[in-house]
OpenMM code with the backbone's topology and positions (N, CA, C; nanometers):
from openmm import Vec3, app, unit

residues = "MET ASN MET ARG HIS LEU LEU LYS PRO LYS ARG VAL SER ALA LEU SER TRP LEU LEU SER ARG ASP ALA GLU PRO ASN VAL LEU PRO THR PHE PRO ALA ASP ASP THR LYS GLY LEU VAL VAL GLY GLN LEU LEU ASN GLY SER CYS TYR ALA GLU VAL ILE THR THR PRO GLU GLN LEU THR ILE ALA CYS GLY SER GLY LEU PRO LEU GLY ARG LEU PHE PHE HIS VAL LYS LYS ASP ASP LEU TYR VAL ILE CYS ASP SER LEU ASP ALA ALA ALA PHE LYS GLY GLY ALA PRO".split()
positions = [
    Vec3(0.1028, -0.0552, 0.0163),
    Vec3(-0.0127, 0.0038, -0.0045),
    Vec3(0.0744, 0.1411, -0.0406),
    Vec3(0.0630, 0.2222, -0.0833),
    Vec3(0.1167, 0.3088, -0.0945),
    Vec3(0.0849, 0.4389, -0.0112),
    Vec3(0.1256, 0.4328, 0.0554),
    Vec3(0.0419, 0.5891, 0.1611),
    Vec3(0.0825, 0.7411, 0.1004),
    Vec3(0.0772, 0.8528, 0.0706),
    Vec3(0.0515, 0.9649, 0.0503),
    Vec3(0.1345, 1.0405, 0.2184),
    Vec3(0.1961, 1.1220, 0.1700),
    Vec3(0.2430, 1.1803, 0.2926),
    Vec3(0.2254, 1.3667, 0.2755),
    Vec3(0.1655, 1.4072, 0.2810),
    Vec3(0.1011, 1.5702, 0.2991),
    Vec3(0.1427, 1.6311, 0.3655),
    Vec3(0.2259, 1.7338, 0.3668),
    Vec3(0.2601, 1.8271, 0.4728),
    Vec3(0.1756, 1.9325, 0.4820),
    Vec3(0.1417, 1.9739, 0.6358),
    Vec3(0.0583, 2.0830, 0.6666),
    Vec3(0.0440, 2.1182, 0.8035),
    Vec3(0.1660, 2.2823, 0.7804),
    Vec3(0.1713, 2.3192, 0.8644),
    Vec3(0.1322, 2.3848, 0.9052),
    Vec3(0.1338, 2.4395, 1.1002),
    Vec3(-0.0058, 2.5293, 1.1396),
    Vec3(-0.0164, 2.6750, 1.1329),
    Vec3(0.1630, 2.7023, 1.1956),
    Vec3(0.1233, 2.8688, 1.1067),
    Vec3(0.2031, 2.9898, 0.9949),
    Vec3(0.2374, 2.8816, 0.9317),
    Vec3(0.2993, 2.9230, 0.7896),
    Vec3(0.2236, 2.8886, 0.6866),
    Vec3(0.2577, 2.9256, 0.5582),
    Vec3(0.1879, 2.8257, 0.4501),
    Vec3(0.2892, 2.7434, 0.4147),
    Vec3(0.2504, 2.6675, 0.3501),
    Vec3(0.3558, 2.4841, 0.2741),
    Vec3(0.5044, 2.6105, 0.2385),
    Vec3(0.4381, 2.6320, 0.1004),
    Vec3(0.5424, 2.7346, 0.0569),
    Vec3(0.7210, 2.7418, 0.1071),
    Vec3(0.6628, 2.8531, 0.2689),
    Vec3(0.6931, 2.9446, 0.2984),
    Vec3(0.8033, 2.8632, 0.4238),
    Vec3(0.7405, 2.7657, 0.4582),
    Vec3(0.7553, 2.6256, 0.5576),
    Vec3(0.9221, 2.5601, 0.4477),
    Vec3(0.8881, 2.5774, 0.3433),
    Vec3(0.9797, 2.4259, 0.2551),
    Vec3(1.0559, 2.5726, 0.2279),
    Vec3(1.0330, 2.6443, 0.2026),
    Vec3(1.1034, 2.7414, 0.1654),
    Vec3(1.2418, 2.7986, 0.3033),
    Vec3(1.1590, 2.8374, 0.3509),
    Vec3(1.2715, 2.7695, 0.5135),
    Vec3(1.4266, 2.7128, 0.5204),
    Vec3(1.3391, 2.5804, 0.4871),
    Vec3(1.4260, 2.5427, 0.4805),
    Vec3(1.5329, 2.4561, 0.3399),
    Vec3(1.4578, 2.4898, 0.2397),
    Vec3(1.6039, 2.4838, 0.0972),
    Vec3(1.5232, 2.5683, -0.0107),
    Vec3(1.6332, 2.6823, 0.0641),
    Vec3(1.5556, 2.8158, -0.0553),
    Vec3(1.6439, 2.8616, -0.1965),
    Vec3(1.6807, 2.7270, -0.2411),
    Vec3(1.6865, 2.6531, -0.3546),
    Vec3(1.6354, 2.5534, -0.4544),
    Vec3(1.5145, 2.4813, -0.4205),
    Vec3(1.4400, 2.4056, -0.4736),
    Vec3(1.4803, 2.3749, -0.6746),
    Vec3(1.4643, 2.2275, -0.7021),
    Vec3(1.5107, 2.2073, -0.8147),
    Vec3(1.3304, 2.1963, -0.8931),
    Vec3(1.3567, 2.2024, -1.0248),
    Vec3(1.2960, 2.2439, -1.1046),
    Vec3(1.2452, 2.0538, -1.1316),
    Vec3(1.3527, 1.9992, -1.1217),
    Vec3(1.3363, 1.8011, -1.1577),
    Vec3(1.3150, 1.7591, -1.0310),
    Vec3(1.2741, 1.6849, -1.0660),
    Vec3(1.3072, 1.5350, -0.8487),
    Vec3(1.4298, 1.4784, -0.9000),
    Vec3(1.4724, 1.5190, -0.7666),
    Vec3(1.5754, 1.4175, -0.7762),
    Vec3(1.6229, 1.3840, -0.6126),
    Vec3(1.6322, 1.2715, -0.6453),
    Vec3(1.6373, 1.1887, -0.4648),
    Vec3(1.7627, 1.2376, -0.4139),
    Vec3(1.7420, 1.3049, -0.3055),
    Vec3(1.9200, 1.4152, -0.2190),
    Vec3(2.0261, 1.2633, -0.1810),
    Vec3(2.1567, 1.3320, -0.2064),
    Vec3(2.2081, 1.2631, -0.1795),
    Vec3(2.2274, 1.1843, -0.0089),
    Vec3(2.2001, 1.3130, 0.0575),
    Vec3(2.2566, 1.2802, 0.1633),
    Vec3(2.1012, 1.2142, 0.2436),
    Vec3(2.1563, 1.1421, 0.2897),
    Vec3(2.0194, 0.9800, 0.3784),
    Vec3(1.9459, 1.0618, 0.4963),
    Vec3(2.0282, 1.2080, 0.5185),
    Vec3(1.9007, 1.2801, 0.6395),
    Vec3(1.7473, 1.3308, 0.5797),
    Vec3(1.8036, 1.3270, 0.4470),
    Vec3(1.7176, 1.4357, 0.4176),
    Vec3(1.5738, 1.3853, 0.3211),
    Vec3(1.5061, 1.4486, 0.3117),
    Vec3(1.3585, 1.4012, 0.2321),
    Vec3(1.3391, 1.4593, 0.1350),
    Vec3(1.2663, 1.4221, -0.0174),
    Vec3(1.2911, 1.4433, -0.1392),
    Vec3(1.0585, 1.5444, -0.1288),
    Vec3(1.0394, 1.7250, -0.0998),
    Vec3(0.9143, 1.7290, -0.0926),
    Vec3(0.8567, 1.7739, -0.2502),
    Vec3(0.7703, 1.7551, -0.2987),
    Vec3(0.7142, 1.8233, -0.3653),
    Vec3(0.6504, 1.8984, -0.3655),
    Vec3(0.6260, 2.0423, -0.3943),
    Vec3(0.5212, 2.1455, -0.3982),
    Vec3(0.5079, 2.1943, -0.5553),
    Vec3(0.2857, 2.2112, -0.5299),
    Vec3(0.3031, 2.2455, -0.6143),
    Vec3(0.2161, 2.3617, -0.5853),
    Vec3(0.0940, 2.4587, -0.6893),
    Vec3(0.0186, 2.5124, -0.6636),
    Vec3(-0.1166, 2.5017, -0.7462),
    Vec3(-0.1518, 2.5006, -0.6625),
    Vec3(-0.2973, 2.5094, -0.7091),
    Vec3(-0.4269, 2.6020, -0.6304),
    Vec3(-0.5499, 2.6616, -0.6872),
    Vec3(-0.5967, 2.7687, -0.6828),
    Vec3(-0.5483, 2.8309, -0.5688),
    Vec3(-0.4241, 2.9279, -0.5736),
    Vec3(-0.3341, 2.9769, -0.5094),
    Vec3(-0.2996, 2.9201, -0.3391),
    Vec3(-0.2820, 2.8087, -0.3591),
    Vec3(-0.2692, 2.7709, -0.1784),
    Vec3(-0.1617, 2.6319, -0.2940),
    Vec3(0.0000, 2.6847, -0.1505),
    Vec3(0.1268, 2.5592, -0.2238),
    Vec3(0.0530, 2.4162, -0.1593),
    Vec3(0.0643, 2.2625, -0.1987),
    Vec3(0.0382, 2.1964, -0.2150),
    Vec3(0.1891, 2.1328, -0.1460),
    Vec3(0.1756, 2.0523, -0.0573),
    Vec3(0.3578, 2.0201, -0.0435),
    Vec3(0.2854, 1.8284, -0.0203),
    Vec3(0.4225, 1.7746, -0.0751),
    Vec3(0.3792, 1.6378, -0.0369),
    Vec3(0.5298, 1.5783, -0.0525),
    Vec3(0.5494, 1.4686, 0.0531),
    Vec3(0.6817, 1.3584, 0.0602),
    Vec3(0.6677, 1.3055, -0.0158),
    Vec3(0.7632, 1.2835, -0.0715),
    Vec3(0.8413, 1.1532, -0.2131),
    Vec3(0.9111, 1.0456, -0.1307),
    Vec3(0.8974, 0.9112, -0.0329),
    Vec3(0.9316, 0.8564, 0.0254),
    Vec3(1.0341, 0.7644, -0.1181),
    Vec3(0.9963, 0.7193, -0.2254),
    Vec3(1.0658, 0.5954, -0.3032),
    Vec3(1.0164, 0.6642, -0.4390),
    Vec3(1.1498, 0.6400, -0.5290),
    Vec3(1.0797, 0.7130, -0.6778),
    Vec3(0.9326, 0.6076, -0.7316),
    Vec3(0.9121, 0.5026, -0.7146),
    Vec3(0.7886, 0.4411, -0.7259),
    Vec3(0.6681, 0.5543, -0.6621),
    Vec3(0.6876, 0.6341, -0.5398),
    Vec3(0.5872, 0.7165, -0.4791),
    Vec3(0.5288, 0.8843, -0.5848),
    Vec3(0.7008, 0.8959, -0.6193),
    Vec3(0.6821, 1.0155, -0.7274),
    Vec3(0.5822, 0.9997, -0.8618),
    Vec3(0.5722, 0.8786, -0.9043),
    Vec3(0.4398, 0.8778, -0.9978),
    Vec3(0.3206, 0.8237, -0.9731),
    Vec3(0.3472, 0.8412, -0.8540),
    Vec3(0.1665, 0.8224, -0.7971),
    Vec3(0.1877, 0.9680, -0.7595),
    Vec3(0.2480, 1.0549, -0.7555),
    Vec3(0.2403, 1.2496, -0.6457),
    Vec3(0.2357, 1.2714, -0.8268),
    Vec3(0.2833, 1.2526, -0.8861),
    Vec3(0.3425, 1.3843, -1.0331),
    Vec3(0.2598, 1.3070, -1.1032),
    Vec3(0.2502, 1.1368, -1.1991),
    Vec3(0.1779, 1.0902, -1.2909),
    Vec3(0.3453, 1.0718, -1.3269),
    Vec3(0.2583, 0.9948, -1.4628),
    Vec3(0.4318, 0.9817, -1.5176),
    Vec3(0.4970, 1.0347, -1.6252),
    Vec3(0.4543, 1.2141, -1.6284),
    Vec3(0.5162, 1.1975, -1.7056),
    Vec3(0.5667, 1.3637, -1.6246),
    Vec3(0.6840, 1.4332, -1.7716),
    Vec3(0.7787, 1.5525, -1.6940),
    Vec3(0.6856, 1.6142, -1.5732),
    Vec3(0.7609, 1.6384, -1.4581),
    Vec3(0.6673, 1.6912, -1.3952),
    Vec3(0.7126, 1.8204, -1.3946),
    Vec3(0.5906, 1.8991, -1.4384),
    Vec3(0.5884, 2.0451, -1.5156),
    Vec3(0.5237, 2.1283, -1.3869),
    Vec3(0.5664, 2.2569, -1.3366),
    Vec3(0.4344, 2.3115, -1.2158),
    Vec3(0.5062, 2.2756, -1.0905),
    Vec3(0.6108, 2.1727, -1.0710),
    Vec3(0.5705, 2.2059, -0.9573),
    Vec3(0.8122, 2.2588, -0.9339),
    Vec3(0.8004, 2.2061, -0.7599),
    Vec3(0.8973, 2.2557, -0.7044),
    Vec3(0.9335, 2.1622, -0.6601),
    Vec3(1.1172, 2.0938, -0.6660),
    Vec3(1.1098, 2.0027, -0.5613),
    Vec3(1.2218, 2.0428, -0.4936),
    Vec3(1.1902, 2.0203, -0.2871),
    Vec3(1.3008, 2.0420, -0.1891),
    Vec3(1.3344, 1.9440, -0.1431),
    Vec3(1.4871, 1.9939, -0.0945),
    Vec3(1.5668, 1.9022, -0.0127),
    Vec3(1.5748, 1.9084, 0.1563),
    Vec3(1.4958, 1.8715, 0.1984),
    Vec3(1.4585, 1.8276, 0.3470),
    Vec3(1.5005, 1.7546, 0.4277),
    Vec3(1.5024, 1.8299, 0.5971),
    Vec3(1.5512, 1.7312, 0.7042),
    Vec3(1.4444, 1.6462, 0.7138),
    Vec3(1.5416, 1.5036, 0.7395),
    Vec3(1.3659, 1.3919, 0.7689),
    Vec3(1.3183, 1.4396, 0.8974),
    Vec3(1.4210, 1.5341, 0.9598),
    Vec3(1.3958, 1.5102, 1.1314),
    Vec3(1.2465, 1.6106, 1.1077),
    Vec3(1.3094, 1.7297, 1.0088),
    Vec3(1.1292, 1.8432, 1.0427),
    Vec3(1.0746, 1.7512, 0.9148),
    Vec3(1.0443, 1.6406, 0.8630),
    Vec3(0.9338, 1.6385, 0.7936),
    Vec3(0.8274, 1.5287, 0.8941),
    Vec3(0.9413, 1.4877, 0.9969),
    Vec3(0.8766, 1.4179, 1.1071),
    Vec3(0.7597, 1.4874, 1.1249),
    Vec3(0.8426, 1.5820, 1.2404),
    Vec3(0.7184, 1.6069, 1.3162),
    Vec3(0.5883, 1.7110, 1.2054),
    Vec3(0.5935, 1.7720, 1.0835),
    Vec3(0.5174, 1.8237, 1.0490),
    Vec3(0.4286, 1.6928, 0.9886),
    Vec3(0.4563, 1.6207, 0.9211),
    Vec3(0.3475, 1.5011, 0.8817),
    Vec3(0.3597, 1.4169, 0.9225),
    Vec3(0.2193, 1.4135, 1.0390),
    Vec3(0.2011, 1.3232, 1.1553),
    Vec3(0.2328, 1.1614, 1.0818),
    Vec3(0.2105, 1.1209, 0.8912),
    Vec3(0.1768, 0.9697, 0.8555),
    Vec3(0.3031, 0.9483, 0.9030),
    Vec3(0.4128, 0.9615, 0.8493),
    Vec3(0.5571, 0.9661, 0.8164),
    Vec3(0.6471, 0.9925, 0.9288),
    Vec3(0.7207, 0.8396, 0.9167),
    Vec3(0.8125, 0.7717, 0.9896),
    Vec3(0.9526, 0.7377, 0.9165),
    Vec3(1.0666, 0.6363, 0.9583),
    Vec3(1.1044, 0.6277, 0.8476),
    Vec3(1.1584, 0.4656, 0.8174),
    Vec3(1.0181, 0.4158, 0.8304),
    Vec3(0.9823, 0.3069, 0.7536),
    Vec3(0.9356, 0.3429, 0.6411),
    Vec3(0.9047, 0.4791, 0.6108),
    Vec3(0.8436, 0.4884, 0.4915),
    Vec3(0.8892, 0.4872, 0.3753),
    Vec3(1.0259, 0.5438, 0.4192),
    Vec3(1.1942, 0.5501, 0.2899),
    Vec3(1.2391, 0.4333, 0.2753),
    Vec3(1.2612, 0.3809, 0.1725),
    Vec3(1.3108, 0.2846, 0.1213),
    Vec3(1.4234, 0.2633, 0.1972),
    Vec3(1.4562, 0.1803, 0.2137),
    Vec3(1.5042, 0.0985, 0.3203),
    Vec3(1.4779, 0.1597, 0.4884),
    Vec3(1.4287, 0.1788, 0.4858),
    Vec3(1.3357, 0.2754, 0.6352),
    Vec3(1.5569, 0.3775, 0.7073),
    Vec3(1.5938, 0.4093, 0.5822),
    Vec3(1.6832, 0.5659, 0.6455),
    Vec3(1.6345, 0.6300, 0.7152),
    Vec3(1.7050, 0.6266, 0.8432),
    Vec3(1.6530, 0.8024, 0.9793),
    Vec3(1.6349, 0.9031, 0.8963),
] * unit.nanometer
topology = app.Topology()
chain = topology.addChain("A")
for resn in residues:
    res = topology.addResidue(resn, chain)
    for name in ("N", "CA", "C"):
        topology.addAtom(name, app.Element.getBySymbol(name[0]), res)
């Protein structure tokens, strides 16, 4: 089963929260080389930024579809920060269960 992990910051917008943790997001999805960080995709829909943690390559297709993921930004965020803001996420969700 593929669980989706949406970010829901309580005090700031998802985009503000993401930019405070990765000020230089990528326009193409690349998994972080640093295994203490996770990949997050953000996209603007109806004037709001929605963000989702991408835990595996398969999850990328579920979140973005099979084509080139245009109109999205990809952030590298410390997993510890993600665990705090995303209740459904834990280390086991990432491929290999890395911390």
